[in-house]
N, C-alpha and C positions, 0 to 999 in steps of 0.2 A: 372420409370427405369431412364428416363433422369434427374430428380430431384435429385435422389440419386448420379449420375454420377456428376453432376454440383455441389453439395454440397461437395462430395470428393474432387473435383478439386479446389473449393474454399478454402477449409479447408487446402489443401496440400500447396497451394500458400501462405495461410497466414503464415503457418508455417515457409516456407522457405525464406520469404520476410522480416522476422525481429522478429517475435514473439518469437523465441527461440536463436536467434543467437546474442542478444545484440544491443547496441547502438554504434554509431561511436565515441562518447565522452568517454565512459566508458567501462572497460573489464566486463566480466560477472559477477566476483566476487564484483567488486566495485558496479554494478548496484543491485547485490543481498543484500549487506549491506545497500545501500541506501533504499530499499524496506523495509527492515526488521526494519530499524531505523524509517522510516516514521510509518509503522505499530504500532512500539511500543510508538510513540507520539500519534497516532490517538486513541490507548485503553487508555492511560494515560487520554486524555482529555475527553473519553468517561466515564471514571470512575468519573472524576470531575463532568460531567453533571449529572449523576446517583446521586452522592452524593447531589449535589444542588437541584434534583428533590425530593429526599427523605428527604431533611432538615437535612442531616448529617454533614454538614459543616456551619459555621457561614456566615451570609450573607456579601458581600463585599470582600471576600478575594479572591486572585487571585490564579492560579494554584499553586500547591506546588511542581509541577514537574519542574526540572531543565532540560530545552529542549535545552539550548545553549551549554551545556557540555557533551551533550551525545555522547558516542562513537560508 
Protein backbone atom coordinates (compact mmCIF):
# COMPACT_ATOMS: atom_id res chain seq x y z
CA UNK A 1 0.00 0.00 0.00
CA UNK A 2 2.84 2.35 0.85
CA UNK A 3 4.48 1.59 -2.51
CA UNK A 4 1.29 2.42 -4.41
CA UNK A 5 0.87 5.70 -2.53
CA UNK A 6 4.52 6.60 -3.18
CA UNK A 7 4.18 5.73 -6.87
CA UNK A 8 1.07 7.90 -7.21
CA UNK A 9 2.80 10.78 -5.41
CA UNK A 10 5.88 10.58 -7.63
CA UNK A 11 3.77 10.30 -10.80
CA UNK A 12 1.65 13.28 -9.74
CA UNK A 13 4.70 15.40 -9.01
CA UNK A 14 6.22 14.41 -12.33
CA UNK A 15 3.15 15.52 -14.24
CA UNK A 16 2.91 18.80 -12.37
CA UNK A 17 6.60 19.65 -12.54
CA UNK A 18 6.95 19.97 -16.28
CA UNK A 19 6.10 16.80 -18.13
CA UNK A 20 2.89 18.28 -19.50
CA UNK A 21 3.33 21.98 -18.86
CA UNK A 22 5.88 22.84 -21.57
CA UNK A 23 9.32 24.34 -21.32
CA UNK A 24 10.32 27.89 -20.43
CA UNK A 25 11.73 28.61 -23.90
CA UNK A 26 8.86 27.36 -26.05
CA UNK A 27 5.10 27.30 -25.99
CA UNK A 28 3.36 23.93 -25.97
CA UNK A 29 2.54 24.24 -29.69
CA UNK A 30 6.14 25.09 -30.61
CA UNK A 31 7.45 22.17 -28.57
CA UNK A 32 4.90 19.83 -30.16
CA UNK A 33 5.98 20.98 -33.64
CA UNK A 34 9.62 20.43 -32.68
CA UNK A 35 8.92 16.91 -31.45
CA UNK A 36 7.01 15.97 -34.62
CA UNK A 37 9.71 17.50 -36.85
CA UNK A 38 12.46 15.57 -35.06
CA UNK A 39 10.41 12.37 -35.13
CA UNK A 40 9.91 12.77 -38.89
CA UNK A 41 13.64 13.28 -39.44
CA UNK A 42 14.41 10.21 -37.32
CA UNK A 43 11.97 8.12 -39.36
CA UNK A 44 13.55 9.35 -42.61
CA UNK A 45 16.99 8.37 -41.36
CA UNK A 46 15.65 5.01 -40.19
CA UNK A 47 14.32 4.30 -43.67
CA UNK A 48 17.76 5.23 -45.06
CA UNK A 49 19.38 2.74 -42.69
CA UNK A 50 16.92 -0.01 -43.64
CA UNK A 51 17.47 0.67 -47.36
CA UNK A 52 21.22 0.45 -46.77
CA UNK A 53 20.92 -2.85 -44.87
CA UNK A 54 18.68 -4.37 -47.56
CA UNK A 55 20.99 -3.07 -50.32
CA UNK A 56 18.19 -1.08 -51.93
CA UNK A 57 20.31 2.02 -52.39
CA UNK A 58 23.69 2.33 -54.12
CA UNK A 59 26.72 2.46 -51.85
CA UNK A 60 28.21 5.82 -50.96
CA UNK A 61 25.13 7.97 -51.38
CA UNK A 62 24.00 10.41 -48.74
CA UNK A 63 20.48 10.73 -47.46
CA UNK A 64 17.95 11.83 -50.02
CA UNK A 65 15.94 13.67 -47.41
CA UNK A 66 16.23 17.44 -47.23
CA UNK A 67 16.39 18.00 -43.49
CA UNK A 68 17.45 21.64 -43.53
CA UNK A 69 14.32 23.04 -45.16
CA UNK A 70 11.75 20.97 -43.30
CA UNK A 71 8.80 22.89 -41.90
